[in-house]
PyMOL CGO cylinders between C-alpha atoms (Angstrom):
from pymol import cmd
from pymol.cgo import CYLINDER

trace = [
    CYLINDER, -27.00, -0.42, -21.05, -28.00, -2.99, -23.58, 0.3, 1, 1, 1, 1, 1, 1,
    CYLINDER, -28.00, -2.99, -23.58, -28.71, -6.49, -22.30, 0.3, 1, 1, 1, 1, 1, 1,
    CYLINDER, -28.71, -6.49, -22.30, -26.29, -8.12, -24.77, 0.3, 1, 1, 1, 1, 1, 1,
    CYLINDER, -26.29, -8.12, -24.77, -23.43, -5.87, -23.61, 0.3, 1, 1, 1, 1, 1, 1,
    CYLINDER, -23.43, -5.87, -23.61, -24.06, -6.89, -20.01, 0.3, 1, 1, 1, 1, 1, 1,
    CYLINDER, -24.06, -6.89, -20.01, -24.33, -10.55, -20.97, 0.3, 1, 1, 1, 1, 1, 1,
    CYLINDER, -24.33, -10.55, -20.97, -21.10, -10.45, -23.00, 0.3, 1, 1, 1, 1, 1, 1,
    CYLINDER, -21.10, -10.45, -23.00, -19.24, -8.68, -20.20, 0.3, 1, 1, 1, 1, 1, 1,
    CYLINDER, -19.24, -8.68, -20.20, -20.44, -11.19, -17.60, 0.3, 1, 1, 1, 1, 1, 1,
    CYLINDER, -20.44, -11.19, -17.60, -19.63, -14.14, -19.87, 0.3, 1, 1, 1, 1, 1, 1,
    CYLINDER, -19.63, -14.14, -19.87, -16.15, -12.71, -20.48, 0.3, 1, 1, 1, 1, 1, 1,
    CYLINDER, -16.15, -12.71, -20.48, -15.61, -12.24, -16.76, 0.3, 1, 1, 1, 1, 1, 1,
    CYLINDER, -15.61, -12.24, -16.76, -16.80, -15.79, -16.10, 0.3, 1, 1, 1, 1, 1, 1,
    CYLINDER, -16.80, -15.79, -16.10, -14.37, -17.18, -18.71, 0.3, 1, 1, 1, 1, 1, 1,
    CYLINDER, -14.37, -17.18, -18.71, -11.52, -15.11, -17.25, 0.3, 1, 1, 1, 1, 1, 1,
    CYLINDER, -11.52, -15.11, -17.25, -12.33, -16.23, -13.69, 0.3, 1, 1, 1, 1, 1, 1,
    CYLINDER, -12.33, -16.23, -13.69, -12.69, -19.90, -14.63, 0.3, 1, 1, 1, 1, 1, 1,
    CYLINDER, -12.69, -19.90, -14.63, -9.39, -19.81, -16.52, 0.3, 1, 1, 1, 1, 1, 1,
    CYLINDER, -9.39, -19.81, -16.52, -7.76, -18.12, -13.55, 0.3, 1, 1, 1, 1, 1, 1,
    CYLINDER, -7.76, -18.12, -13.55, -9.16, -20.80, -11.23, 0.3, 1, 1, 1, 1, 1, 1,
    CYLINDER, -9.16, -20.80, -11.23, -7.90, -23.67, -13.39, 0.3, 1, 1, 1, 1, 1, 1,
    CYLINDER, -7.90, -23.67, -13.39, -4.46, -22.10, -13.76, 0.3, 1, 1, 1, 1, 1, 1,
    CYLINDER, -4.46, -22.10, -13.76, -4.28, -21.30, -10.04, 0.3, 1, 1, 1, 1, 1, 1,
    CYLINDER, -4.28, -21.30, -10.04, -4.97, -24.94, -9.22, 0.3, 1, 1, 1, 1, 1, 1,
    CYLINDER, -4.97, -24.94, -9.22, -2.26, -26.07, -11.66, 0.3, 1, 1, 1, 1, 1, 1,
    CYLINDER, -2.26, -26.07, -11.66, 0.28, -23.75, -10.05, 0.3, 1, 1, 1, 1, 1, 1,
    CYLINDER, 0.28, -23.75, -10.05, -0.78, -24.73, -6.52, 0.3, 1, 1, 1, 1, 1, 1,
    CYLINDER, -0.78, -24.73, -6.52, -0.30, -28.41, -7.34, 0.3, 1, 1, 1, 1, 1, 1,
    CYLINDER, -0.30, -28.41, -7.34, 3.10, -27.67, -8.89, 0.3, 1, 1, 1, 1, 1, 1,
    CYLINDER, 3.10, -27.67, -8.89, 4.11, -25.77, -5.73, 0.3, 1, 1, 1, 1, 1, 1,
    CYLINDER, 4.11, -25.77, -5.73, 2.99, -28.75, -3.61, 0.3, 1, 1, 1, 1, 1, 1,
    CYLINDER, 2.99, -28.75, -3.61, 0.16, -26.99, -1.79, 0.3, 1, 1, 1, 1, 1, 1,
    CYLINDER, 0.16, -26.99, -1.79, -2.17, -29.45, -0.06, 0.3, 1, 1, 1, 1, 1, 1,
    CYLINDER, -2.17, -29.45, -0.06, -5.25, -27.25, -0.38, 0.3, 1, 1, 1, 1, 1, 1,
    CYLINDER, -5.25, -27.25, -0.38, -5.03, -26.61, -4.10, 0.3, 1, 1, 1, 1, 1, 1,
    CYLINDER, -5.03, -26.61, -4.10, -8.82, -26.56, -4.39, 0.3, 1, 1, 1, 1, 1, 1,
    CYLINDER, -8.82, -26.56, -4.39, -8.84, -23.56, -2.03, 0.3, 1, 1, 1, 1, 1, 1,
    CYLINDER, -8.84, -23.56, -2.03, -6.53, -21.79, -4.48, 0.3, 1, 1, 1, 1, 1, 1,
    CYLINDER, -6.53, -21.79, -4.48, -8.92, -22.80, -7.28, 0.3, 1, 1, 1, 1, 1, 1,
    CYLINDER, -8.92, -22.80, -7.28, -11.76, -21.10, -5.37, 0.3, 1, 1, 1, 1, 1, 1,
    CYLINDER, -11.76, -21.10, -5.37, -9.61, -18.00, -4.86, 0.3, 1, 1, 1, 1, 1, 1,
    CYLINDER, -9.61, -18.00, -4.86, -8.90, -17.84, -8.60, 0.3, 1, 1, 1, 1, 1, 1,
    CYLINDER, -8.90, -17.84, -8.60, -12.59, -18.21, -9.35, 0.3, 1, 1, 1, 1, 1, 1,
    CYLINDER, -12.59, -18.21, -9.35, -13.63, -15.48, -6.90, 0.3, 1, 1, 1, 1, 1, 1,
    CYLINDER, -13.63, -15.48, -6.90, -10.74, -13.01, -7.20, 0.3, 1, 1, 1, 1, 1, 1,
    CYLINDER, -10.74, -13.01, -7.20, -12.79, -10.54, -9.30, 0.3, 1, 1, 1, 1, 1, 1,
    CYLINDER, -12.79, -10.54, -9.30, -16.12, -10.88, -7.46, 0.3, 1, 1, 1, 1, 1, 1,
    CYLINDER, -16.12, -10.88, -7.46, -16.00, -7.14, -6.72, 0.3, 1, 1, 1, 1, 1, 1,
    CYLINDER, -16.00, -7.14, -6.72, -16.27, -6.44, -10.47, 0.3, 1, 1, 1, 1, 1, 1,
    CYLINDER, -16.27, -6.44, -10.47, -19.57, -8.31, -10.56, 0.3, 1, 1, 1, 1, 1, 1,
    CYLINDER, -19.57, -8.31, -10.56, -20.91, -6.20, -7.71, 0.3, 1, 1, 1, 1, 1, 1,
    CYLINDER, -20.91, -6.20, -7.71, -19.80, -2.96, -9.37, 0.3, 1, 1, 1, 1, 1, 1,
    CYLINDER, -19.80, -2.96, -9.37, -21.19, -4.04, -12.72, 0.3, 1, 1, 1, 1, 1, 1,
    CYLINDER, -21.19, -4.04, -12.72, -24.55, -5.15, -11.34, 0.3, 1, 1, 1, 1, 1, 1,
    CYLINDER, -24.55, -5.15, -11.34, -25.04, -2.19, -9.01, 0.3, 1, 1, 1, 1, 1, 1,
    CYLINDER, -25.04, -2.19, -9.01, -23.64, 0.50, -11.33, 0.3, 1, 1, 1, 1, 1, 1,
    CYLINDER, -23.64, 0.50, -11.33, -23.91, -0.88, -14.88, 0.3, 1, 1, 1, 1, 1, 1,
    CYLINDER, -23.91, -0.88, -14.88, -23.74, 2.47, -16.70, 0.3, 1, 1, 1, 1, 1, 1,
    CYLINDER, -23.74, 2.47, -16.70, -20.89, 3.79, -14.56, 0.3, 1, 1, 1, 1, 1, 1,
    CYLINDER, -20.89, 3.79, -14.56, -18.92, 0.54, -14.81, 0.3, 1, 1, 1, 1, 1, 1,
    CYLINDER, -18.92, 0.54, -14.81, -19.29, 0.46, -18.58, 0.3, 1, 1, 1, 1, 1, 1,
    CYLINDER, -19.29, 0.46, -18.58, -17.89, 4.03, -18.59, 0.3, 1, 1, 1, 1, 1, 1,
    CYLINDER, -17.89, 4.03, -18.59, -15.07, 2.84, -16.35, 0.3, 1, 1, 1, 1, 1, 1,
    CYLINDER, -15.07, 2.84, -16.35, -14.19, 0.03, -18.78, 0.3, 1, 1, 1, 1, 1, 1,
    CYLINDER, -14.19, 0.03, -18.78, -14.33, 2.45, -21.72, 0.3, 1, 1, 1, 1, 1, 1,
    CYLINDER, -14.33, 2.45, -21.72, -12.05, 4.90, -19.88, 0.3, 1, 1, 1, 1, 1, 1,
    CYLINDER, -12.05, 4.90, -19.88, -9.56, 2.14, -19.12, 0.3, 1, 1, 1, 1, 1, 1,
    CYLINDER, -9.56, 2.14, -19.12, -9.34, 1.26, -22.80, 0.3, 1, 1, 1, 1, 1, 1,
    CYLINDER, -9.34, 1.26, -22.80, -9.30, 4.88, -24.02, 0.3, 1, 1, 1, 1, 1, 1,
    CYLINDER, -9.30, 4.88, -24.02, -6.67, 6.05, -21.53, 0.3, 1, 1, 1, 1, 1, 1,
    CYLINDER, -6.67, 6.05, -21.53, -4.75, 2.77, -21.78, 0.3, 1, 1, 1, 1, 1, 1,
    CYLINDER, -4.75, 2.77, -21.78, -4.87, 2.17, -18.05, 0.3, 1, 1, 1, 1, 1, 1,
    CYLINDER, -4.87, 2.17, -18.05, -5.88, -0.88, -16.06, 0.3, 1, 1, 1, 1, 1, 1,
    CYLINDER, -5.88, -0.88, -16.06, -9.43, -1.34, -14.85, 0.3, 1, 1, 1, 1, 1, 1,
    CYLINDER, -9.43, -1.34, -14.85, -8.18, -0.88, -11.26, 0.3, 1, 1, 1, 1, 1, 1,
    CYLINDER, -8.18, -0.88, -11.26, -6.80, 2.56, -12.14, 0.3, 1, 1, 1, 1, 1, 1,
    CYLINDER, -6.80, 2.56, -12.14, -10.02, 3.50, -13.94, 0.3, 1, 1, 1, 1, 1, 1,
    CYLINDER, -10.02, 3.50, -13.94, -12.13, 2.32, -10.99, 0.3, 1, 1, 1, 1, 1, 1,
    CYLINDER, -12.13, 2.32, -10.99, -10.34, 4.87, -8.79, 0.3, 1, 1, 1, 1, 1, 1,
    CYLINDER, -10.34, 4.87, -8.79, -11.55, 7.63, -11.13, 0.3, 1, 1, 1, 1, 1, 1,
    CYLINDER, -11.55, 7.63, -11.13, -15.20, 6.56, -10.89, 0.3, 1, 1, 1, 1, 1, 1,
    CYLINDER, -15.20, 6.56, -10.89, -15.66, 5.00, -7.46, 0.3, 1, 1, 1, 1, 1, 1,
    CYLINDER, -15.66, 5.00, -7.46, -14.35, 5.58, -3.94, 0.3, 1, 1, 1, 1, 1, 1,
    CYLINDER, -14.35, 5.58, -3.94, -12.79, 2.11, -3.98, 0.3, 1, 1, 1, 1, 1, 1,
    CYLINDER, -12.79, 2.11, -3.98, -11.88, -0.69, -6.38, 0.3, 1, 1, 1, 1, 1, 1,
    CYLINDER, -11.88, -0.69, -6.38, -13.15, -4.19, -7.13, 0.3, 1, 1, 1, 1, 1, 1,
    CYLINDER, -13.15, -4.19, -7.13, -10.51, -5.89, -4.95, 0.3, 1, 1, 1, 1, 1, 1,
    CYLINDER, -10.51, -5.89, -4.95, -11.58, -3.93, -1.85, 0.3, 1, 1, 1, 1, 1, 1,
    CYLINDER, -11.58, -3.93, -1.85, -15.26, -4.47, -2.58, 0.3, 1, 1, 1, 1, 1, 1,
    CYLINDER, -15.26, -4.47, -2.58, -14.72, -8.19, -3.17, 0.3, 1, 1, 1, 1, 1, 1,
    CYLINDER, -14.72, -8.19, -3.17, -12.77, -8.62, 0.06, 0.3, 1, 1, 1, 1, 1, 1,
    CYLINDER, -12.77, -8.62, 0.06, -15.40, -6.65, 2.00, 0.3, 1, 1, 1, 1, 1, 1,
    CYLINDER, -15.40, -6.65, 2.00, -18.11, -8.94, 0.62, 0.3, 1, 1, 1, 1, 1, 1,
    CYLINDER, -18.11, -8.94, 0.62, -16.02, -12.03, 1.38, 0.3, 1, 1, 1, 1, 1, 1,
    CYLINDER, -16.02, -12.03, 1.38, -15.66, -10.83, 4.98, 0.3, 1, 1, 1, 1, 1, 1,
    CYLINDER, -15.66, -10.83, 4.98, -19.43, -10.28, 5.26, 0.3, 1, 1, 1, 1, 1, 1,
    CYLINDER, -19.43, -10.28, 5.26, -19.99, -13.81, 3.94, 0.3, 1, 1, 1, 1, 1, 1,
    CYLINDER, -19.99, -13.81, 3.94, -17.47, -15.14, 6.49, 0.3, 1, 1, 1, 1, 1, 1,
    CYLINDER, -17.47, -15.14, 6.49, -15.09, -16.57, 3.89, 0.3, 1, 1, 1, 1, 1, 1,
    CYLINDER, -15.09, -16.57, 3.89, -11.82, -17.96, 5.26, 0.3, 1, 1, 1, 1, 1, 1,
    CYLINDER, -11.82, -17.96, 5.26, -9.17, -15.32, 6.04, 0.3, 1, 1, 1, 1, 1, 1,
    CYLINDER, -9.17, -15.32, 6.04, -6.80, -16.59, 3.32, 0.3, 1, 1, 1, 1, 1, 1,
    CYLINDER, -6.80, -16.59, 3.32, -9.49, -16.31, 0.64, 0.3, 1, 1, 1, 1, 1, 1,
    CYLINDER, -9.49, -16.31, 0.64, -10.37, -12.78, 1.74, 0.3, 1, 1, 1, 1, 1, 1,
    CYLINDER, -10.37, -12.78, 1.74, -6.71, -11.82, 1.55, 0.3, 1, 1, 1, 1, 1, 1,
    CYLINDER, -6.71, -11.82, 1.55, -6.24, -13.27, -1.96, 0.3, 1, 1, 1, 1, 1, 1,
    CYLINDER, -6.24, -13.27, -1.96, -9.28, -11.35, -3.21, 0.3, 1, 1, 1, 1, 1, 1,
    CYLINDER, -9.28, -11.35, -3.21, -8.04, -8.13, -1.60, 0.3, 1, 1, 1, 1, 1, 1,
    CYLINDER, -8.04, -8.13, -1.60, -4.42, -8.33, -2.75, 0.3, 1, 1, 1, 1, 1, 1,
    CYLINDER, -4.42, -8.33, -2.75, -4.50, -10.16, -6.09, 0.3, 1, 1, 1, 1, 1, 1,
    CYLINDER, -4.50, -10.16, -6.09, -3.20, -6.95, -7.75, 0.3, 1, 1, 1, 1, 1, 1,
    CYLINDER, -3.20, -6.95, -7.75, -0.78, -6.22, -4.87, 0.3, 1, 1, 1, 1, 1, 1,
    CYLINDER, -0.78, -6.22, -4.87, 0.53, -9.62, -3.77, 0.3, 1, 1, 1, 1, 1, 1,
    CYLINDER, 0.53, -9.62, -3.77, 3.43, -8.02, -1.91, 0.3, 1, 1, 1, 1, 1, 1,
    CYLINDER, 3.43, -8.02, -1.91, 0.92, -6.85, 0.74, 0.3, 1, 1, 1, 1, 1, 1,
    CYLINDER, 0.92, -6.85, 0.74, -0.34, -10.36, 1.53, 0.3, 1, 1, 1, 1, 1, 1,
    CYLINDER, -0.34, -10.36, 1.53, 0.74, -11.49, 5.00, 0.3, 1, 1, 1, 1, 1, 1,
    CYLINDER, 0.74, -11.49, 5.00, -1.43, -14.58, 5.67, 0.3, 1, 1, 1, 1, 1, 1,
    CYLINDER, -1.43, -14.58, 5.67, -1.56, -16.10, 2.18, 0.3, 1, 1, 1, 1, 1, 1,
    CYLINDER, -1.56, -16.10, 2.18, 1.47, -14.87, 0.22, 0.3, 1, 1, 1, 1, 1, 1,
    CYLINDER, 1.47, -14.87, 0.22, 1.87, -17.99, -1.93, 0.3, 1, 1, 1, 1, 1, 1,
    CYLINDER, 1.87, -17.99, -1.93, -1.84, -18.27, -2.75, 0.3, 1, 1, 1, 1, 1, 1,
    CYLINDER, -1.84, -18.27, -2.75, -2.03, -14.54, -3.54, 0.3, 1, 1, 1, 1, 1, 1,
    CYLINDER, -2.03, -14.54, -3.54, 1.06, -14.73, -5.75, 0.3, 1, 1, 1, 1, 1, 1,
    CYLINDER, 1.06, -14.73, -5.75, -0.45, -17.71, -7.60, 0.3, 1, 1, 1, 1, 1, 1,
    CYLINDER, -0.45, -17.71, -7.60, -3.76, -15.94, -8.30, 0.3, 1, 1, 1, 1, 1, 1,
    CYLINDER, -3.76, -15.94, -8.30, -1.89, -12.77, -9.29, 0.3, 1, 1, 1, 1, 1, 1,
    CYLINDER, -1.89, -12.77, -9.29, 0.17, -14.68, -11.84, 0.3, 1, 1, 1, 1, 1, 1,
    CYLINDER, 0.17, -14.68, -11.84, -2.80, -16.75, -13.07, 0.3, 1, 1, 1, 1, 1, 1,
    CYLINDER, -2.80, -16.75, -13.07, -4.74, -13.51, -13.61, 0.3, 1, 1, 1, 1, 1, 1,
    CYLINDER, -4.74, -13.51, -13.61, -1.90, -12.15, -15.73, 0.3, 1, 1, 1, 1, 1, 1,
    CYLINDER, -1.90, -12.15, -15.73, -1.58, -15.42, -17.68, 0.3, 1, 1, 1, 1, 1, 1,
    CYLINDER, -1.58, -15.42, -17.68, -5.30, -15.25, -18.53, 0.3, 1, 1, 1, 1, 1, 1,
    CYLINDER, -5.30, -15.25, -18.53, -4.97, -11.66, -19.70, 0.3, 1, 1, 1, 1, 1, 1,
    CYLINDER, -4.97, -11.66, -19.70, -1.85, -12.43, -21.74, 0.3, 1, 1, 1, 1, 1, 1,
    CYLINDER, -1.85, -12.43, -21.74, -3.59, -15.36, -23.42, 0.3, 1, 1, 1, 1, 1, 1,
    CYLINDER, -3.59, -15.36, -23.42, -6.78, -13.40, -24.10, 0.3, 1, 1, 1, 1, 1, 1,
    CYLINDER, -6.78, -13.40, -24.10, -8.94, -15.70, -22.00, 0.3, 1, 1, 1, 1, 1, 1,
    CYLINDER, -8.94, -15.70, -22.00, -12.25, -14.03, -21.21, 0.3, 1, 1, 1, 1, 1, 1,
    CYLINDER, -12.25, -14.03, -21.21, -12.51, -10.36, -20.36, 0.3, 1, 1, 1, 1, 1, 1,
    CYLINDER, -12.51, -10.36, -20.36, -11.15, -8.83, -17.17, 0.3, 1, 1, 1, 1, 1, 1,
    CYLINDER, -11.15, -8.83, -17.17, -12.52, -5.31, -17.79, 0.3, 1, 1, 1, 1, 1, 1,
    CYLINDER, -12.52, -5.31, -17.79, -9.66, -3.93, -19.85, 0.3, 1, 1, 1, 1, 1, 1,
    CYLINDER, -9.66, -3.93, -19.85, -7.54, -5.19, -22.75, 0.3, 1, 1, 1, 1, 1, 1,
    CYLINDER, -7.54, -5.19, -22.75, -4.17, -4.81, -21.02, 0.3, 1, 1, 1, 1, 1, 1,
    CYLINDER, -4.17, -4.81, -21.02, -1.64, -7.19, -19.50, 0.3, 1, 1, 1, 1, 1, 1,
    CYLINDER, -1.64, -7.19, -19.50, -0.20, -5.71, -16.31, 0.3, 1, 1, 1, 1, 1, 1,
    CYLINDER, -0.20, -5.71, -16.31, 3.36, -6.38, -15.24, 0.3, 1, 1, 1, 1, 1, 1,
    CYLINDER, 3.36, -6.38, -15.24, 4.01, -9.28, -12.91, 0.3, 1, 1, 1, 1, 1, 1,
    CYLINDER, 4.01, -9.28, -12.91, 4.70, -8.06, -9.40, 0.3, 1, 1, 1, 1, 1, 1,
    CYLINDER, 4.70, -8.06, -9.40, 8.35, -9.00, -8.70, 0.3, 1, 1, 1, 1, 1, 1,
    CYLINDER, 8.35, -9.00, -8.70, 7.50, -10.15, -5.17, 0.3, 1, 1, 1, 1, 1, 1,
    CYLINDER, 7.50, -10.15, -5.17, 4.99, -12.64, -6.57, 0.3, 1, 1, 1, 1, 1, 1,
    CYLINDER, 4.99, -12.64, -6.57, 7.56, -13.99, -8.98, 0.3, 1, 1, 1, 1, 1, 1,
    CYLINDER, 7.56, -13.99, -8.98, 10.15, -14.22, -6.19, 0.3, 1, 1, 1, 1, 1, 1,
    CYLINDER, 10.15, -14.22, -6.19, 7.64, -15.88, -3.84, 0.3, 1, 1, 1, 1, 1, 1,
    CYLINDER, 7.64, -15.88, -3.84, 6.76, -18.60, -6.34, 0.3, 1, 1, 1, 1, 1, 1,
    CYLINDER, 6.76, -18.60, -6.34, 10.32, -19.24, -7.56, 0.3, 1, 1, 1, 1, 1, 1,
    CYLINDER, 10.32, -19.24, -7.56, 9.09, -20.72, -10.83, 0.3, 1, 1, 1, 1, 1, 1,
    CYLINDER, 9.09, -20.72, -10.83, 11.73, -21.73, -13.33, 0.3, 1, 1, 1, 1, 1, 1,
    CYLINDER, 11.73, -21.73, -13.33, 11.41, -21.06, -17.04, 0.3, 1, 1, 1, 1, 1, 1,
    CYLINDER, 11.41, -21.06, -17.04, 10.57, -24.76, -17.47, 0.3, 1, 1, 1, 1, 1, 1,
    CYLINDER, 10.57, -24.76, -17.47, 7.89, -24.53, -14.76, 0.3, 1, 1, 1, 1, 1, 1,
    CYLINDER, 7.89, -24.53, -14.76, 6.26, -21.58, -16.50, 0.3, 1, 1, 1, 1, 1, 1,
    CYLINDER, 6.26, -21.58, -16.50, 6.39, -23.28, -19.90, 0.3, 1, 1, 1, 1, 1, 1,
    CYLINDER, 6.39, -23.28, -19.90, 4.81, -26.46, -18.48, 0.3, 1, 1, 1, 1, 1, 1,
    CYLINDER, 4.81, -26.46, -18.48, 2.15, -24.50, -16.56, 0.3, 1, 1, 1, 1, 1, 1,
    CYLINDER, 2.15, -24.50, -16.56, 1.21, -22.61, -19.74, 0.3, 1, 1, 1, 1, 1, 1,
    CYLINDER, 1.21, -22.61, -19.74, 0.97, -25.88, -21.69, 0.3, 1, 1, 1, 1, 1, 1,
    CYLINDER, 0.97, -25.88, -21.69, -1.15, -27.51, -18.98, 0.3, 1, 1, 1, 1, 1, 1,
    CYLINDER, -1.15, -27.51, -18.98, -3.27, -24.34, -18.79, 0.3, 1, 1, 1, 1, 1, 1,
    CYLINDER, -3.27, -24.34, -18.79, -3.96, -24.48, -22.54, 0.3, 1, 1, 1, 1, 1, 1,
    CYLINDER, -3.96, -24.48, -22.54, -4.91, -28.16, -22.29, 0.3, 1, 1, 1, 1, 1, 1,
    CYLINDER, -4.91, -28.16, -22.29, -7.25, -27.48, -19.33, 0.3, 1, 1, 1, 1, 1, 1,
    CYLINDER, -7.25, -27.48, -19.33, -8.88, -24.56, -21.11, 0.3, 1, 1, 1, 1, 1, 1,
    CYLINDER, -8.88, -24.56, -21.11, -9.41, -26.63, -24.27, 0.3, 1, 1, 1, 1, 1, 1,
    CYLINDER, -9.41, -26.63, -24.27, -11.09, -29.41, -22.28, 0.3, 1, 1, 1, 1, 1, 1,
    CYLINDER, -11.09, -29.41, -22.28, -13.28, -26.85, -20.49, 0.3, 1, 1, 1, 1, 1, 1,
    CYLINDER, -13.28, -26.85, -20.49, -14.23, -25.26, -23.81, 0.3, 1, 1, 1, 1, 1, 1,
    CYLINDER, -14.23, -25.26, -23.81, -15.15, -28.64, -25.31, 0.3, 1, 1, 1, 1, 1, 1,
    CYLINDER, -15.15, -28.64, -25.31, -17.32, -29.48, -22.31, 0.3, 1, 1, 1, 1, 1, 1,
    CYLINDER, -17.32, -29.48, -22.31, -19.23, -26.20, -22.60, 0.3, 1, 1, 1, 1, 1, 1,
    CYLINDER, -19.23, -26.20, -22.60, -20.08, -26.70, -26.29, 0.3, 1, 1, 1, 1, 1, 1,
]
cmd.load_cgo(trace, "trace")
């Protein structure tokens, strides 16, 4: 794999993860969570398994991303075709090995399936929705060009009004603009 492809993919993943972290913190504050910086960390680390797959199996992961785009499926679905597991399971396994807090491990593991979260349902729902907001707004690169549906349990868990969502999206755009300006 060419070095520039790897660099662009990693930069895109970094931008996606940072945007997810910022948006997760905004939502956590709006929901009144005391530990909103923990939710920020969860948003930043939710796709850590993709980094492992990409670094350890660069050729295979590039094929996985190409398959996702060609077949019009999510990266999680394409990962199942190429690996025995997916990035969420790998990320949560790594987080366990590194002795991350239980809630953080759970968010990483279930950010695509927030209805399975038992210990951190609100945090997992927040990161799930932030991930989708980043994809919908084209922030960074999450491994495929698609916007998955919002899990209804996550939406029900967060109980965000239309006004809440509109304000979160506006605040998200402002935060991302400031972050972009700082990185120039």
